[in-house]
C-alpha positions in Angstrom: 100.5 100.6 84.6 101.5 97.2 83.5 102.9 95.5 80.8 101.7 92.1 80.2 105.2 90.8 78.7 107.0 91.7 81.8 104.4 89.6 83.8 105.7 85.8 84.2 104.2 84.6 87.2 103.0 85.5 90.5 105.0 83.7 93.9 105.5 84.5 97.4 103.4 85.5 100.9 101.3 88.7 101.2 99.3 89.6 104.0 96.1 91.4 102.9 94.7 94.1 105.1 91.8 93.5 107.5 88.0 92.5 106.8 86.8 95.8 106.2 83.2 94.3 107.3 84.5 93.5 110.9 86.6 96.6 111.1 83.6 98.9 110.3 81.7 96.5 113.2 84.3 96.5 115.9 84.7 100.3 115.8 80.2 100.7 116.1 80.3 98.1 118.8 83.4 99.2 120.7 81.7 102.7 121.0 78.3 101.3 122.0 79.8 99.3 124.7 81.1 100.5 128.2 84.7 100.7 129.1 87.9 100.1 126.9 87.4 98.2 123.4 91.3 97.1 121.4 91.2 96.6 118.0 94.1 95.0 116.3 94.5 94.3 112.5 91.7 97.3 111.4 91.6 98.2 108.0 93.0 101.7 107.9 91.2 102.1 104.3 88.8 105.5 103.7 85.6 103.7 104.4 86.4 102.4 108.2 88.3 105.7 108.7 84.4 107.4 108.0 83.3 105.5 110.7 86.1 106.3 112.9 85.5 109.8 112.2 81.5 109.4 112.7 81.9 108.0 116.0 84.4 111.2 117.2 82.3 113.7 115.6 79.5 111.9 118.3 81.7 112.4 121.1 83.6 108.9 121.4 87.0 108.4 122.4 89.1 106.6 119.6 92.7 106.9 119.1 94.6 105.6 116.3 97.9 103.8 116.6 100.0 102.3 114.3 99.0 98.8 115.2 96.0 99.0 117.1 92.7 101.1 117.4 91.6 102.1 121.1 87.7 103.1 121.9 87.0 104.3 125.4 83.0 105.1 125.7 80.5 105.0 128.3 78.0 103.4 125.9 74.9 105.0 123.8 73.8 107.1 126.4 77.1 109.2 126.4 76.5 110.0 122.8 76.6 113.8 122.2 74.8 115.6 119.6 77.0 116.5 116.0 77.7 119.8 115.7 77.1 119.4 111.6 76.2 116.3 109.9 77.8 113.6 109.9 79.9 112.8 106.4 80.0 108.6 105.8 82.1 108.9 102.5 81.9 106.5 100.3 80.5 104.2 102.9 77.3 102.2 102.8 77.8 100.2 105.4 78.7 103.2 107.7 75.7 105.0 107.0 73.0 102.0 106.9 73.8 100.5 110.3 74.4 104.6 111.9 70.3 104.2 110.6 69.7 101.6 113.2 72.2 103.2 116.1 71.1 106.7 115.8 67.2 106.3 115.4 67.4 105.6 119.1 69.2 108.4 120.6 67.5 111.4 122.3 68.6 113.8 119.7 68.5 114.6 115.6 71.1 113.8 113.2 72.1 114.1 109.8 73.7 111.6 107.6 75.6 112.4 104.7 78.1 111.1 101.9 80.0 111.4 98.7 78.1 111.4 95.3 78.3 107.6 95.0 76.5 107.6 98.5 73.8 110.0 97.4 72.9 107.5 94.8 72.7 104.4 96.7 69.1 102.9 98.0 68.2 103.8 101.7 64.4 102.9 101.6 64.9 99.2 102.5 66.4 100.5 105.5 64.1 103.3 106.2 60.9 101.4 105.9 61.4 99.0 108.7 63.2 101.2 110.8 59.8 103.3 110.9 57.8 100.5 111.6 60.1 100.2 114.8 59.1 103.9 115.7 62.1 105.7 114.1 61.3 109.2 113.0 63.4 109.6 109.6 63.2 112.2 106.7 65.0 111.5 103.6 65.2 112.9 99.6 63.7 111.1 96.8 60.7 109.5 98.3 62.6 108.1 101.4 65.0 107.2 99.5 68.1 109.4 99.2 70.7 111.2 101.3 70.6 113.7 103.5 68.8 111.7 106.1 67.8 113.2 109.2 67.1 111.1 112.0 65.1 112.4 115.3 66.1 110.0 118.0 63.0 108.3 119.8 62.0 104.8 121.5 61.4 102.2 118.9 59.9 98.8 119.9 61.1 95.5 118.2 59.3 94.1 115.4 59.1 90.6 113.7 60.8 91.4 110.1 61.3 89.6 106.6 63.7 90.8 104.5 62.6 90.7 101.0 66.5 90.6 99.8 69.5 89.2 101.4 71.5 92.0 102.9 73.8 92.1 105.8 73.7 95.9 105.6 69.8 96.2 106.7 69.7 93.1 108.8 72.6 94.5 111.0 70.8 97.9 110.9 67.6 96.5 112.5 69.3 94.5 114.9 71.5 97.5 116.2 67.8 99.2 116.4 66.5 96.7 118.2 69.3 96.4 120.7 68.2 99.2 122.1 64.4 99.1 121.6 61.5 97.5 123.8 60.8 93.8 123.2 62.2 91.3 120.6 63.4 92.1 117.4 63.8 89.1 114.7 64.8 89.1 111.6 64.2 86.5 109.0 66.4 86.5 105.5 65.5 84.6 101.9 69.0 83.4 101.8 71.8 84.0 104.2 73.8 87.0 104.2 77.3 87.4 105.9 76.7 87.4 109.6 79.5 89.4 111.6 76.9 91.3 113.0 75.6 88.4 115.2 79.0 86.7 115.9 80.4 90.1 117.1 77.4 90.9 119.5 77.5 87.8 120.8 81.2 88.4 121.3 80.3 91.5 123.2 78.4 90.2 125.4 74.6 90.4 124.1 72.4 87.8 124.1 71.6 86.8 120.3 69.5 83.8 119.0 71.1 82.6 116.2 72.6 79.7 114.4 75.1 79.9 111.5 72.8 77.7 109.5 69.3 79.5 110.2 67.7 82.2 108.4 66.2 83.9 111.7 67.8 85.9 114.3 66.6 87.4 117.5 67.4 89.5 120.0 65.9 91.3 123.3 66.1 95.1 123.6 67.8 97.0 126.2 70.9 94.8 126.3 74.3 96.3 127.4 77.6 95.7 125.4 81.0 94.5 127.1 84.1 95.9 126.2 86.5 93.5 124.3 89.7 93.1 122.4 89.2 92.4 119.2 91.6 91.1 116.4 90.5 91.5 112.3 91.1 88.7 110.0 92.2 89.7 106.6 89.7 90.6 104.0 88.6 87.7 102.2 87.2 90.3 99.3 90.6 92.0 99.2 92.8 88.6 98.9 89.9 87.5 96.4 91.8 89.5 93.7 95.2 87.9 94.3 93.2 84.1 94.0 92.1 84.9 91.1 95.3 86.6 89.5 97.3 83.4 91.0 94.5 81.0 89.1 94.8 83.1 85.8 98.3 83.6 85.6 100.2 80.8 84.2 103.1 78.9 86.7 102.2 81.0 89.4 101.9 79.8 93.2 101.1 82.2 96.4 100.2 82.2 99.8 97.8 84.5 101.6 98.0 84.6 105.1 95.3 84.8 107.4 92.4 85.8 105.7 88.7 85.7 106.9 87.4 82.4 106.2 83.7 83.2 107.5 81.3 80.6 105.5 79.1 83.6 104.9 82.3 85.0 102.8 84.0 82.0 101.0 81.6 81.7 98.3 84.1 82.7 95.6 86.4 79.8 96.8 83.7 77.5 96.3 82.9 78.7 93.2 86.4 78.9 91.7 87.1 75.2 93.1 83.8 74.4 90.7 85.4 75.6 87.8 88.6 73.6 88.4 90.8 76.3 90.6 93.4 74.8 92.7 93.2 76.2 96.0 93.7 74.9 99.5 93.2 76.4 102.7 95.7 75.6 105.6 96.1 76.7 109.1 92.5 77.5 110.2 92.4 79.1 113.7 89.2 81.2 115.6 86.5 78.5 114.6 84.7 80.1 117.7 84.3 83.5 116.8 85.6 84.3 112.8 87.8 81.6 111.6 90.8 82.5 109.7 93.6 80.8 108.1 96.0 80.5 105.1 95.0 80.4 101.6 97.4 78.8 98.7 96.5 79.1 95.4 98.2 77.7 92.1 97.8 78.7 88.7 95.0 76.4 86.9 92.6 76.1 83.8 89.2 77.2 84.6 85.9 75.7 82.6 83.0 77.8 82.8 79.7 77.9 85.3 76.5 79.1 86.4 76.8 81.1 89.5 73.5 82.2 90.8 71.0 81.5 93.8 71.5 81.2 97.2 75.3 81.3 96.9 75.1 85.1 95.6 74.7 86.6 98.9 78.3 84.8 99.8 79.9 86.7 97.2 78.3 89.6 95.7 81.5 91.9 96.7 83.7 89.1 94.5 81.8 89.2 91.2 83.7 91.6 89.4 87.0 89.5 89.7 85.0 86.2 88.8 84.0 88.1 85.8 87.6 88.2 85.0 88.4 84.8 85.8 85.6 84.0 83.8 87.0 85.6 80.9 89.8 83.3 81.3 88.1 80.1 81.3 86.9 77.5 78.8 83.5 77.9 78.0 80.6 80.0 79.0 79.7 81.3 82.3 76.3 82.6 83.4 75.9 85.0 86.5 72.6 85.3 87.8 70.4 86.6 90.5 72.7 89.7 91.2 70.7 92.2 91.1 71.8 93.5 93.8 75.2 94.7 92.0 73.3 97.6 90.4 73.1 99.6 93.7 76.8 98.9 94.8 79.9 101.9 94.6 78.7 101.9 90.9 75.9 99.9 88.9 78.7 96.9 88.9 76.9 94.6 86.1 77.3 97.8 83.6 80.5 99.1 84.7 82.2 95.4 85.3 80.9 94.6 81.3 81.7 97.6 79.9 85.4 97.8 80.8 86.2 94.3 80.3 84.5 94.4 77.1 86.9 97.5 76.3 89.7 95.0 77.0 88.4 92.8 73.9 86.3 90.2 76.6 83.5 88.4 75.1 80.9 89.6 77.7 77.6 91.1 77.7 75.2 91.9 80.4 71.4 90.5 81.4 69.0 91.8 83.8 70.2 90.3 86.5 73.7 89.6 85.7 76.3 88.5 82.7 77.0 86.1 80.5 80.6 85.5 79.5 82.1 83.6 77.0 85.5 82.5 77.9 89.0 81.9 76.6 89.4 85.8 75.7 92.9 87.2 74.6 92.5 90.5 76.6 93.9 93.9 75.2 95.3 96.4 77.1 93.8 99.7 76.9 92.7 102.7 79.1 90.2 101.7 81.3 88.0 103.4 84.3 87.4 102.7 87.6 84.0 104.4 87.9 85.3 105.5 91.0 84.5 102.0 92.3 87.5 100.2 94.1 86.6 96.6 93.4 86.5 97.8 89.7 89.8 99.2 90.2 91.5 96.1 91.9 89.9 94.0 89.1 91.1 95.6 86.1 95.0 96.0 87.9 94.3 91.9 87.8 93.0 92.4 84.4 96.0 94.0 83.1 98.4 90.8 84.0 96.6 88.7 81.3 96.1 91.4 79.0 98.5 92.2 75.8 100.3 95.4 76.2 99.7 98.1 78.4 96.5 98.9 80.4 95.8 102.4 82.5 93.2 102.3 84.6 92.2 106.0 85.8 90.6 106.8 88.7 92.8 104.2 90.7 93.1 106.1 93.9 89.5 104.8 94.8 91.4 101.5 96.0 92.6 103.4 98.8 88.7 103.0 100.0 89.4 99.1 100.9 93.3 98.3 100.1 95.7 101.6 100.3 98.3 99.0 99.9 97.2 97.2 97.0 99.8 98.2 94.4 102.7 97.1 96.7 101.2 93.8 97.5 101.0 92.8 93.9 104.7 94.3 92.9 105.8 92.0 95.9 104.3 89.0 93.6 105.7 89.5 90.4 108.2 87.7 88.4 
């Protein structure tokens, strides 16, 4: 709960938690590799811990220490049939990428999750995996959990995605990694490419280019254990980037943030809107680039957000919508239908909760229409058990008159366990 009248500005330096997408993949690839993989900067949020628990249930030895995660594995051939269904919790990344991995093994498994996962569509992964020879059963016309997978020998395919999705692409690449022949994936627009980059880092021959929409790999390749450093999550940083932009007199630095070009759409859009954002000390460009982000407050102006940039900022749209409420003019967000099948229907939840705070915002079939210069009012709001909605509403409270109370705020722990602590450290 924050009273806007005591928030003068944001000032200082923070380091956000490790990148969620990279943390998931580091555990998965470490479990698939032969030898000892060490991960530094791992995000100890609930989603990524669900990934660890699933691989432990598959017989992989994983130790979580204060500053690192160590994985000791003999590869996919050493996986053991779990004694009960694998529970992915709230993690869509875990369940969709696991489907590709488990389709190759020689025993049956069942995947389940929480109430949010039980509503999220899985047919988009199941259908192409079946084309590769996977044997999968699911509820509701092959679309919902629980999902039963009967492992079999797969064959590579040439598949064109109808919607840009890093999760679907990654699931098929992981399935193709142990399949016969070549698997080729073509995207309509570029989605985040952490899987391609990390596979290459683990010694897998992947044919791809950062500017290409086509990725291919040969099957029956082995992964080599590695030491991985996970940069800060730009999706987590986005809440503070917007906060420092819309709270007058603010200036902050966010240290060691991942700057993968497939993830920096938020920065590009905010700069177009007039934000004062500079990137400093860029490193690691050959693997996953990262650096420091300096943000000063600025007056934003409305814009149109749509097309090929949407996959580069799909998780940041809730906080971008908040930024748009404080901009001059009108902002249109379009081509964002994917928001409807996230942890919540993020079009509806963003619009309803910001409207509840007196924003001039309405939903469209594929996005939102936001008229700026809104004077937000503090009130009781709800995260809808969606971590990104919860964090967005916490930032909204900084520019709202009076007190804001966020119900179900504990869900923020899924991706950012010390969010409140970092926010308070910046407040003056």
